C-alpha positions as CSV (number, residue, x, y, z in Angstrom):
1,M,20.1,70.6,15.8
2,E,16.6,69.3,15.3
3,N,16.8,66.8,12.3
4,R,13.8,66.8,9.8
5,F,12.4,64.2,7.4
6,T,12.7,66.1,4.1
7,I,10.9,65.1,0.8
8,K,14.3,64.5,-0.7
9,D,14.6,61.7,2.5
10,F,11.5,60.4,1.1
11,F,12.7,59.5,-2.5
12,L,15.8,58.1,-1.0
13,F,14.4,55.6,0.9
14,V,11.9,54.9,-1.7
15,A,14.4,54.7,-4.0
16,I,16.5,52.5,-1.6
17,G,13.5,50.0,-1.4
18,L,12.9,49.9,-5.3
19,L,16.7,48.8,-5.4
20,L,16.0,46.3,-2.8
21,V,13.0,44.8,-4.7
22,V,15.1,44.5,-8.2
23,V,18.0,42.7,-6.4
24,L,15.7,40.0,-4.9
25,L,13.8,39.7,-8.0
26,T,17.3,39.3,-9.4
27,M,18.3,36.9,-7.2
28,Y,15.1,35.2,-7.7
29,Q,15.3,34.6,-11.5
30,I,18.7,33.9,-11.5
31,D,18.0,30.9,-8.8
32,R,15.1,30.1,-11.6
33,Q,17.5,29.9,-14.0
34,W,20.2,28.1,-12.2
35,Q,17.7,25.4,-11.2
36,K,16.4,25.5,-14.8
37,L,20.0,24.9,-15.9
38,A,20.5,21.9,-13.4
39,E,17.6,20.5,-15.0
40,M,18.6,21.4,-18.5
41,E,21.6,19.4,-17.7
42,T,20.0,16.1,-16.0
43,V,17.9,16.0,-19.4
44,L,21.3,16.6,-21.6
45,K,22.8,14.1,-19.5
46,E,20.2,11.6,-20.2
47,Q,19.4,12.1,-23.7
48,A,23.7,11.4,-24.3
49,Q,23.2,8.1,-22.4
50,D,20.5,6.8,-24.2
51,V,22.2,8.0,-27.5
52,R,24.8,5.9,-26.5
53,R,22.7,3.0,-25.6
54,L,21.2,3.5,-29.0
55,S,24.5,3.6,-30.8
56,Q,25.9,0.2,-29.0
57,S,22.5,-1.5,-29.8
58,Y,22.7,-0.6,-33.2
59,A,26.3,-1.8,-33.9
60,E,25.4,-4.9,-31.7
61,L,22.7,-5.4,-34.5
62,Q,25.3,-4.9,-37.3
63,R,27.6,-7.5,-36.1
64,R,25.0,-10.0,-35.5
65,V,23.6,-9.1,-39.5
66,A,27.0,-9.7,-40.7
67,A,27.3,-13.0,-38.8
68,G,24.1,-14.0,-40.4
69,A,22.0,-14.2,-36.8
70,A,18.1,-13.7,-36.7
71,V,17.7,-10.7,-35.0
72,T,14.9,-8.1,-33.5
73,S,15.5,-4.3,-34.3
74,P,15.4,-2.9,-30.8
75,L,14.1,0.2,-33.1
76,A,10.8,-2.1,-33.7
77,V,10.3,-3.0,-30.0
78,G,9.0,-0.6,-27.6
79,Q,6.4,2.5,-27.5
80,G,3.9,2.1,-30.2
81,G,5.2,-0.7,-32.1
82,G,3.4,-4.1,-32.6
83,A,-0.1,-5.5,-31.2
84,I,-1.1,-3.8,-27.9
85,P,-0.5,-6.0,-25.0
86,P,-3.6,-7.1,-23.0
87,A,-2.7,-5.3,-19.8
88,F,-2.6,-1.7,-21.8
89,R,-6.0,-2.5,-23.9
90,R,-8.0,-0.5,-21.5
91,A,-5.6,2.3,-21.7
92,K,-5.3,2.4,-25.3
93,A,-9.3,2.8,-25.2
94,V,-9.3,5.8,-23.0
95,T,-6.8,7.2,-25.3
96,E,-9.1,7.2,-27.9
97,R,-11.5,9.2,-26.4
98,P,-12.4,12.8,-27.9
99,D,-11.6,14.5,-24.8
100,Y,-8.4,12.5,-23.7
101,A,-5.3,14.4,-23.0
102,E,-2.1,14.1,-21.3
103,G,-0.8,16.4,-19.1
104,D,-1.7,18.3,-15.5
105,W,-1.3,16.8,-11.9
106,L,-3.2,14.6,-10.2
107,V,-2.7,16.0,-6.3
108,R,-3.6,13.8,-3.4
109,A,-3.2,13.6,0.8
110,F,-2.2,10.8,3.0
111,G,-3.3,11.3,6.4
112,N,-0.2,9.5,8.0
113,S,3.4,11.1,7.6
114,L,5.5,7.9,6.2
115,K,8.7,7.1,7.7
116,T,10.3,5.4,4.1
117,I,9.2,4.2,0.8
118,T,12.1,2.2,0.3
119,P,10.9,-1.2,-0.8
120,L,10.8,-4.0,1.3
121,V,11.8,-2.2,4.3
122,S,8.4,-0.2,4.0
123,T,5.5,-1.9,5.5
124,D,2.6,0.3,5.3
125,A,-0.2,1.1,2.0
126,Y,0.8,4.6,1.9
127,A,4.4,3.8,0.9
128,A,2.9,0.4,-1.3
129,A,0.4,3.0,-2.8
130,V,3.4,5.3,-4.3
131,Q,5.7,2.3,-5.0
132,N,2.6,1.1,-7.4
133,Y,3.4,3.7,-10.5
134,V,7.3,3.0,-9.9
135,L,7.5,-1.1,-9.5
136,E,6.6,-3.2,-12.0
137,S,5.8,-6.6,-11.9
138,L,5.9,-9.8,-14.4
139,L,2.1,-9.6,-14.7
140,Q,-0.8,-8.0,-13.3
141,R,-4.5,-8.7,-12.9
142,D,-7.1,-7.8,-15.3
143,P,-9.1,-5.1,-13.1
144,E,-12.2,-6.4,-14.3
145,T,-11.9,-10.0,-14.7
146,L,-9.3,-10.8,-12.2
147,K,-7.4,-13.1,-14.5
148,W,-3.7,-12.5,-15.0
149,Q,-2.1,-11.2,-17.5
150,G,1.2,-10.2,-18.8
151,A,3.1,-7.2,-17.9
152,L,7.0,-7.1,-18.1
153,A,6.3,-10.6,-19.0
154,E,5.0,-11.6,-22.4
155,R,3.9,-15.4,-21.9
156,W,4.7,-18.0,-19.2
157,T,4.3,-21.9,-18.7
158,V,3.4,-23.8,-15.8
159,S,4.4,-27.5,-15.1
160,N,2.2,-30.0,-15.0
161,D,3.2,-30.5,-11.2
162,G,3.1,-26.6,-10.6
163,K,6.7,-26.7,-9.3
164,R,8.1,-24.4,-12.1
165,I,6.8,-21.4,-14.2
166,V,9.0,-20.1,-16.8
167,F,8.4,-16.5,-18.1
168,D,9.6,-15.0,-21.5
169,L,10.2,-11.1,-20.5
170,R,9.5,-8.4,-22.9
171,H,12.8,-7.2,-24.8
172,D,12.2,-3.0,-24.8
173,V,11.5,-3.0,-21.1
174,H,13.8,-0.5,-19.8
175,F,14.4,0.9,-16.0
176,S,14.1,4.7,-16.0
177,D,17.7,5.7,-16.4
178,G,17.4,3.9,-19.7
179,E,19.3,0.4,-18.4
180,P,17.6,-2.7,-20.2
181,L,15.4,-5.1,-17.5
182,T,16.8,-8.7,-17.9
183,A,16.6,-12.2,-16.5
184,E,19.2,-11.3,-14.2
185,D,17.2,-8.0,-12.6
186,V,14.3,-10.9,-11.9
187,V,17.1,-13.2,-10.2
188,F,18.8,-10.6,-8.2
189,T,15.4,-9.4,-6.7
190,F,14.5,-12.8,-5.7
191,D,17.9,-13.3,-4.0
192,F,17.9,-9.5,-2.4
193,I,14.7,-10.6,-0.7
194,M,16.0,-14.1,0.5
195,N,19.1,-12.5,2.0
196,P,18.8,-12.3,5.8
197,K,20.6,-9.1,6.2
198,I,18.0,-7.2,4.1
199,A,14.9,-6.0,6.6
200,A,12.4,-7.9,4.9
201,P,10.8,-10.5,7.0
202,R,7.5,-9.7,5.5
203,E,8.5,-10.5,1.9
204,R,11.1,-13.5,3.0
205,A,7.7,-15.4,5.1
206,Y,5.6,-14.6,1.5
207,Y,8.6,-16.1,-1.0
208,E,9.8,-18.8,1.3
209,K,8.0,-21.3,-0.7
210,I,10.1,-20.4,-3.8
211,A,13.4,-22.9,-4.3
212,A,15.4,-20.7,-6.9
213,V,14.8,-18.1,-9.6
214,K,17.1,-19.0,-12.4
215,A,18.0,-17.2,-15.8
216,L,17.7,-19.6,-18.4
217,G,18.8,-16.5,-21.0
218,P,18.9,-12.8,-20.9
219,Y,14.9,-12.4,-21.4
220,R,13.6,-16.1,-20.0
221,V,13.9,-16.9,-16.5
222,A,12.0,-20.2,-14.2
223,F,10.8,-20.3,-10.9
224,R,10.9,-23.4,-8.9
225,F,8.6,-24.1,-6.1
226,K,9.8,-26.5,-2.6
227,E,6.1,-27.9,-3.4
228,P,3.1,-27.2,-4.7
229,Y,1.2,-23.9,-4.3
230,F,-2.2,-22.7,-4.7
231,D,-1.0,-19.2,-5.4
232,S,2.3,-20.1,-7.1
233,L,1.3,-17.7,-10.2
234,A,0.6,-15.0,-8.0
235,L,3.6,-15.4,-6.1
236,A,6.1,-15.5,-9.0
237,G,4.6,-13.0,-11.6
238,G,3.2,-10.3,-8.6
239,M,7.0,-9.7,-7.5
240,A,8.1,-6.1,-8.1
241,I,11.4,-6.2,-9.8
242,L,14.4,-4.5,-8.8
243,A,17.1,-3.1,-10.9
244,R,20.1,-4.6,-10.0
245,H,22.4,-2.1,-10.7
246,F,20.6,0.1,-8.1
247,Y,20.1,-2.0,-5.6
248,A,23.2,-4.0,-5.4
249,P,25.6,-1.8,-4.2
250,Y,23.6,-2.1,-0.5
251,L,24.5,-5.6,-0.4
252,K,27.9,-4.3,0.8
253,D,26.2,-2.2,3.4
254,P,22.9,-3.9,4.3
255,E,22.1,-1.5,7.4
256,A,22.4,1.8,4.6
257,F,19.4,-0.2,2.9
258,N,17.5,-1.0,6.0
259,Q,17.7,2.5,7.5
260,S,17.0,4.5,4.4
261,K,14.2,6.4,3.5
262,G,13.6,7.0,-0.1
263,L,15.6,4.7,-2.2
264,L,13.1,3.8,-4.8
265,F,13.7,2.9,-8.7
266,G,12.1,1.3,-10.9
267,S,10.9,0.5,-14.6
268,G,6.8,1.9,-14.2
269,P,5.4,5.1,-15.8
270,Y,6.8,7.4,-13.1
271,R,9.7,7.7,-11.3
272,L,11.2,9.8,-8.2
273,P,13.2,12.6,-9.4
274,D,15.7,11.8,-7.1
275,P,15.7,8.0,-6.6
276,K,17.8,8.3,-3.7
277,G,16.9,11.9,-2.4
278,W,13.6,11.8,-0.6
279,T,13.2,11.9,3.1
280,P,10.0,12.4,4.8
281,D,10.6,16.1,6.1
282,V,9.6,17.2,2.6
283,G,6.0,16.6,3.5
284,L,5.2,14.9,0.2
285,V,5.9,12.6,-1.9
286,E,6.1,14.1,-5.6
287,L,6.7,11.7,-9.0
288,E,7.2,12.9,-12.5
289,R,6.4,11.0,-15.5
290,N,9.1,8.6,-16.9
291,P,10.3,9.8,-20.4
292,R,12.3,6.3,-20.9
293,Y,8.9,4.4,-19.9
294,W,8.5,1.1,-22.5
295,G,5.0,1.0,-22.8
296,P,3.1,1.2,-26.1
297,V,0.8,4.1,-23.9
298,Q,2.0,6.6,-21.8
299,P,1.0,7.4,-18.7
300,S,-1.5,10.5,-18.7
301,F,-0.5,13.0,-16.0
302,D,2.7,14.8,-15.7
303,K,2.8,14.4,-11.9
304,L,1.8,12.7,-8.9
305,L,1.6,14.4,-5.7
306,W,1.0,13.0,-2.3
307,K,0.6,15.7,0.3
308,I,1.0,14.9,4.0
309,I,-1.9,16.0,5.5
310,E,-2.7,14.3,9.3
311,N,-5.3,16.3,10.4
312,Q,-8.7,15.4,8.7
313,T,-10.4,18.8,8.9
314,A,-6.9,20.6,7.1
315,R,-7.4,17.7,4.1
316,L,-11.6,18.7,3.9
317,A,-10.6,22.4,3.4
318,S,-7.7,21.2,1.1
319,Y,-9.9,19.5,-0.9
320,R,-12.6,22.5,-0.9
321,N,-9.9,24.9,-1.8
322,G,-8.8,22.9,-4.8
323,E,-5.5,22.1,-3.2
324,I,-5.9,18.0,-3.7
325,D,-8.4,16.2,-6.0
326,V,-9.4,13.1,-3.5
327,Y,-10.9,13.5,-0.3
328,G,-11.8,10.0,2.0
329,A,-14.6,11.1,4.2
330,R,-16.0,9.8,7.3
331,P,-19.5,8.8,7.7
332,L,-21.0,11.2,9.3
333,E,-19.2,14.0,6.9
334,Y,-19.8,12.0,3.8
335,K,-23.8,12.3,4.6
336,R,-23.5,15.7,5.6
337,L,-21.4,16.6,2.2
338,R,-23.6,15.3,0.0
339,N,-25.8,18.0,0.6
340,D,-23.3,20.6,0.3
341,R,-24.4,22.1,-3.1
342,D,-21.2,23.6,-3.6
343,L,-19.3,20.8,-3.1
344,M,-20.8,18.4,-4.7
345,S,-21.2,20.8,-8.1
346,R,-17.5,20.4,-8.6
347,S,-17.4,16.5,-7.3
348,I,-17.6,13.1,-7.9
349,A,-19.3,11.4,-4.6
350,L,-18.4,7.4,-4.6
351,E,-19.3,5.2,-1.9
352,Y,-18.2,1.1,-2.5
353,L,-17.4,-2.1,-0.9
354,S,-14.8,-4.2,-3.3
355,P,-14.9,-7.5,-3.1
356,T,-10.9,-7.7,-2.4
357,S,-11.5,-4.7,0.7
358,G,-9.8,-5.6,3.7
359,Y,-11.1,-5.6,7.5
360,S,-10.4,-3.4,10.7
361,Y,-9.6,-5.5,13.7
362,I,-8.4,-5.3,17.4
363,G,-5.2,-7.6,17.9
364,W,-5.5,-8.8,21.1
365,N,-1.7,-9.3,22.6
366,E,-1.3,-12.9,24.0
367,R,2.5,-12.3,24.9
368,R,4.1,-9.3,26.0
369,G,8.0,-8.8,27.6
370,G,8.3,-12.7,27.1
371,K,5.4,-13.3,29.3
372,P,1.7,-14.5,28.5
373,T,-1.0,-12.1,29.0
374,W,-4.7,-12.3,30.1
375,F,-5.2,-12.5,26.5
376,A,-3.4,-15.9,26.0
377,D,-6.6,-17.5,27.7
378,K,-9.2,-17.9,24.8
379,R,-12.2,-17.5,27.3
380,V,-10.9,-14.0,27.8
381,R,-10.8,-13.2,24.1
382,Q,-14.0,-14.5,23.2
383,A,-15.2,-12.4,26.1
384,M,-13.7,-9.1,24.4
385,T,-15.6,-10.1,21.5
386,Y,-19.1,-10.4,23.0
387,L,-18.7,-7.3,24.7
388,T,-17.6,-5.4,21.8
389,D,-21.1,-4.3,20.7
390,R,-20.0,-4.6,16.4
391,R,-23.9,-4.0,15.2
392,R,-24.3,-0.5,17.1
393,I,-20.6,0.3,15.8
394,V,-21.5,0.0,12.5
395,D,-25.3,1.6,12.9
396,E,-24.4,4.4,14.8
397,I,-20.5,5.0,14.1
398,M,-20.5,4.1,10.7
399,L,-24.1,4.8,9.7
400,G,-24.4,1.6,7.8
401,Y,-21.2,2.6,5.4
402,A,-19.9,-0.8,6.7
403,E,-20.1,-4.6,7.2
404,I,-19.6,-6.8,10.5
405,A,-16.4,-8.8,9.7
406,V,-16.8,-12.6,11.1
407,G,-13.2,-13.4,9.9
408,P,-10.3,-12.6,7.8
409,F,-12.2,-13.5,4.4
410,S,-14.9,-11.4,2.6
411,P,-18.3,-12.8,2.4
412,Q,-18.5,-12.8,-1.1
413,S,-15.2,-15.1,-1.1
414,R,-15.5,-19.1,-1.4
415,Q,-13.0,-18.8,1.2
416,H,-15.3,-17.8,3.9
417,A,-17.4,-20.4,6.0
418,R,-20.8,-19.3,5.6
419,D,-22.2,-20.9,8.3
420,L,-20.7,-18.4,10.4
421,E,-22.5,-15.7,12.0
422,P,-21.0,-12.8,14.0
423,R,-21.4,-12.8,17.9
424,P,-23.7,-10.5,18.9
425,F,-23.3,-8.2,21.8
426,D,-23.9,-10.3,25.2
427,L,-22.8,-8.8,28.5
428,A,-23.7,-11.7,30.8
429,K,-22.0,-14.5,28.3
430,A,-18.7,-12.1,28.7
431,K,-18.9,-12.1,32.3
432,A,-19.6,-15.8,32.6
433,L,-16.5,-16.2,30.5
434,L,-14.4,-14.0,31.9
435,A,-15.3,-15.9,35.7
436,E,-14.4,-19.1,34.0
437,A,-11.1,-17.5,33.4
438,G,-10.7,-16.5,37.2
439,F,-11.9,-12.6,36.9
440,A,-13.8,-11.5,39.8
441,D,-14.9,-8.3,41.2
442,R,-12.9,-9.2,44.8
443,D,-12.9,-5.8,46.3
444,G,-16.2,-4.5,45.0
445,D,-14.8,-1.4,43.2
446,G,-16.7,-2.6,40.2
447,V,-13.4,-3.5,38.4
448,L,-12.4,-7.3,37.8
449,E,-9.6,-8.2,39.4
450,D,-7.6,-11.6,38.3
451,R,-6.7,-14.3,41.0
452,D,-3.3,-12.8,42.3
453,G,-5.7,-9.2,42.7
454,R,-4.8,-7.1,39.5
455,P,-7.4,-5.1,38.3
456,F,-8.2,-6.4,34.9
457,R,-7.3,-2.7,32.8
458,F,-5.0,-2.8,29.4
459,E,-4.5,0.0,26.9
460,L,-6.0,0.1,23.3
461,V,-3.3,1.7,20.8
462,F,-5.0,3.1,17.8
463,F,-4.4,6.1,15.5
464,Q,-4.6,9.4,17.0
465,D,-5.9,11.5,13.9
466,N,-8.9,8.9,13.3
467,E,-11.8,10.7,14.3
468,D,-14.1,7.5,13.9
469,T,-11.6,5.3,15.5
470,R,-11.3,7.7,18.6
471,R,-15.1,7.4,18.6
472,I,-15.1,3.4,18.5
473,V,-12.6,3.3,21.4
474,L,-14.1,5.9,23.8
475,F,-17.4,3.7,22.9
476,L,-16.0,0.4,24.0
477,K,-14.6,1.9,26.8
478,D,-18.0,2.9,28.3
479,L,-19.3,-0.8,27.0
480,Y,-16.5,-2.5,28.8
481,A,-16.7,-0.8,31.6
482,R,-20.0,-2.5,32.4
483,A,-18.8,-5.9,32.7
484,G,-15.9,-4.5,35.2
485,V,-12.6,-4.4,32.0
486,Q,-11.1,-0.9,32.4
487,L,-9.9,0.4,29.0
488,V,-7.5,3.2,28.9
489,P,-7.4,4.5,25.3
490,K,-4.0,5.4,24.1
491,P,-3.6,7.6,20.8
492,A,-0.6,7.4,19.1
493,E,1.3,8.7,16.1
494,W,1.5,6.3,12.7
495,S,5.3,5.9,13.3
496,V,4.9,5.1,17.1
497,M,2.4,2.3,16.2
498,L,4.8,0.8,14.0
499,D,7.3,0.4,16.4
500,L,5.1,-0.8,19.3
501,L,4.3,-3.3,16.6
502,R,7.7,-4.0,16.0
503,K,8.9,-4.6,19.7
504,R,5.3,-6.5,20.5
505,D,5.2,-3.6,23.0
506,F,1.5,-2.9,23.4
507,D,-1.8,-4.9,25.3
508,A,-4.1,-4.2,22.2
509,I,-4.1,-2.4,19.1
510,T,-6.6,-1.4,16.5
511,L,-5.8,-1.6,12.7
512,G,-6.8,-2.9,9.6
513,W,-5.5,-5.4,6.7
514,T,-5.8,-5.0,3.2
515,G,-7.5,-7.8,1.1
516,S,-6.6,-9.6,-1.8
517,V,-8.5,-11.9,-4.5
518,E,-7.9,-14.9,-1.9
519,G,-6.6,-14.2,0.9
520,D,-3.3,-16.6,2.8
521,L,-3.1,-16.9,6.3
522,Y,0.8,-17.8,6.8
523,Q,1.8,-14.3,7.4
524,I,-0.7,-13.2,10.1
525,F,-1.7,-16.4,11.6
526,H,1.0,-19.2,11.2
527,S,2.9,-19.5,14.5
528,S,6.3,-19.6,12.6
529,Q,5.5,-15.7,12.0
530,M,5.5,-14.7,15.5
531,K,9.1,-13.8,15.2
532,P,10.4,-10.3,15.2
533,E,9.0,-8.0,12.8
534,A,7.1,-10.6,11.4
535,D,3.0,-10.0,11.0
536,N,1.6,-12.1,13.6
537,F,2.6,-9.7,16.3
538,V,-0.5,-10.8,18.8
539,S,2.2,-13.9,19.0
540,Y,-1.2,-16.2,18.2
541,A,-0.5,-20.1,17.8
542,N,-2.9,-23.0,17.1
543,P,-1.3,-26.2,15.6
544,R,-4.7,-27.2,14.0
545,L,-4.6,-23.9,12.1
546,D,-1.0,-24.2,11.5
547,R,-1.4,-27.6,9.9
548,L,-4.6,-26.5,7.5
549,I,-2.8,-23.2,6.5
550,E,0.3,-25.4,5.5
551,Q,-2.4,-28.3,4.0
552,A,-4.2,-25.2,1.8
553,R,-1.4,-23.4,0.4
554,R,0.0,-26.9,-0.9
555,T,-3.3,-27.8,-2.3
556,V,-3.4,-26.3,-6.1
557,D,-7.3,-27.8,-7.0
558,E,-9.7,-24.7,-5.9
559,D,-12.4,-27.2,-5.4
560,Q,-10.4,-29.2,-2.5
561,R,-8.7,-26.0,-1.1
562,M,-11.5,-23.9,-0.3
563,P,-13.3,-26.6,2.5
564,L,-9.4,-26.0,4.3
565,W,-9.7,-22.3,4.5
566,Q,-13.0,-22.6,5.5
567,A,-12.1,-24.7,8.0
568,A,-9.2,-22.5,9.3
569,E,-11.5,-19.6,9.8
570,R,-13.8,-21.3,11.7
571,I,-10.6,-22.1,14.0
572,L,-9.8,-18.2,13.9
573,Y,-13.8,-17.6,14.7
574,E,-13.4,-19.9,17.7
575,D,-10.1,-18.7,18.8
576,Q,-10.6,-15.0,18.3
577,P,-7.2,-14.0,18.1
578,Y,-8.4,-10.5,16.3
579,T,-11.8,-9.1,17.3
580,F,-12.8,-8.9,13.7
581,L,-14.6,-5.1,13.5
582,M,-16.1,-4.6,10.3
583,R,-15.4,-3.9,6.3
584,R,-15.6,-0.3,5.2
585,K,-17.2,1.3,2.7
586,S,-14.8,3.7,0.8
587,L,-16.7,7.0,0.7
588,V,-14.7,9.2,-1.5
589,F,-15.3,12.9,-3.3
590,I,-13.1,13.5,-6.4
591,D,-12.4,16.8,-8.3
592,K,-14.6,16.4,-11.9
593,R,-11.4,17.5,-13.5
594,M,-11.0,13.7,-13.6
595,H,-12.1,11.6,-16.1
596,N,-12.6,7.9,-16.7
597,V,-13.3,7.5,-13.0
598,E,-14.3,3.8,-12.3
599,V,-15.0,1.4,-9.5
600,T,-13.7,-2.3,-10.6
601,P,-13.4,-5.5,-8.5
602,L,-9.8,-4.0,-7.6
603,G,-11.3,-1.0,-6.4
604,L,-10.9,2.7,-7.6
605,N,-9.2,2.8,-10.8
606,V,-6.9,5.6,-10.0
607,S,-3.8,3.1,-10.4
608,E,-4.5,1.2,-13.1
609,T,-1.1,1.1,-15.6
610,P,-0.6,3.2,-17.0
611,I,-3.9,5.3,-17.0
612,G,-6.5,5.2,-14.9
613,W,-7.6,9.1,-14.7
614,Y,-7.0,11.9,-17.1
615,V,-8.2,15.6,-17.3
616,P,-9.2,16.9,-21.0
617,A,-6.8,20.1,-22.1
618,P,-9.6,22.7,-21.4
619,L,-9.8,21.4,-17.6
620,Q,-6.3,21.1,-16.9
621,K,-4.6,23.7,-14.5
622,Y,-1.1,22.5,-14.0
623,K,1.5,23.5,-16.4
């Protein structure tokens, strides 16, 4: 019998299809309703906790009034109460603009995947950028004057010998779950960092100048230093405060903390939706407005998002499509895009070199597998710098959007030794130094060999997704070959690079360090920091430099300290543990939706607390 498809069958299939669509839409709607209910449940729980705390505070207030004690009502402090603290005056001025509005999202991109955003465990600038919005410190720098001003602390006093600093904390600061921030949290933070079971070797090296941190009351805390330290106020005041009630349980299982990916919780203007639940496989980092933020000025954006987009071309496409609001361009690309009318019609273009900008470098590993390498010889390291034509790198690859780095200090800093000039490209000088170190072309193949006949061949590790760095490495490969040195490019993912650094398992590596108002060389170049997972990962040691660093760090008088830093820089110039490459300009495109975009001495003001940028209401696109 022949089967025929009739009009009746057609309508039956259409009906089934419509039914399936209705079922799917219903399931989607139910799923959204459940999500909304879960969000409402969270909000209600938080509100119930707040009401409970308020009742307890009010009961305590009544008890103290009955006892005749002088009190300050918890209702009289906090948002909008009293004079605007200095740290919030710039933000307050922004909110008074006629077009200012809260709302919208700020969406950016990271060019590298993040292994973790847990404080102390994380080691990269990307995680630090996220933490900056969640964690807060006792003091912060004024972005215009660079002077210290109160944040979590209202007042502070420094002893005459500089060895004791007492901070008076604000009484109205709460963490994002409503728990008050007190002196006990400050004490806990220091003790947690200094606990050897916590994977924080960098921070321990940084804070080892502090002998103890002690609570003198609920809102007063004292830092006692082992000896005078030039940057003691920055050291104590800049410590990001961790919540004792959140992080203390990990003292029972330190490895759980050390291996964690997303334990991020604080008192800042933003918070993780789930302070324990972020993982790298999510592919983005999302922060939401902290509903309990204590500041008299509230953050402007409802959400901050960072998408992980490792491919540069994909990042540009995302910016063009309006999917991200900020795009950092390469020099050649920046020059071309400045002439792109469509892009420029909706973009702010910025090029700047901050006084606190860092530097890029090639680090020469002096010990690998417990044995000295060729780079343990100072003459070899000097030769490699003479072979590195930094002028051509700046002019031809960076198109002039950079300056040659002489050492670790900015040329604008008083720390810099102004008599130092960049070593020029000098092939003859490099060959002579390599010959002194025992290298010669012993078999006539054009490649140098050491005294044991091993060819001078080494791997240079670099981040695989940075096109400019790739071009620099290939350029250096050709340059070094002219001296008989074989450079083998070794591109790597970011997580792989971090692992190689931790294990000291590389010949040479090119990376960058961020800058600061006054740099401290201790963590990077002091011989004590050659230990595993510390930052002297090239295993460089010079006793004279160690003594100078130690002396500079305990010299409080700036006029006496600066010559010591300059002498230290001269030693690094002579020893060349790094070939200091350059200080790059930031080349940035920003969506014109963003208002109040400024470049300050601390860099772009996007991370100013709690408001850097904002979007006027008519321009907002995320609701």
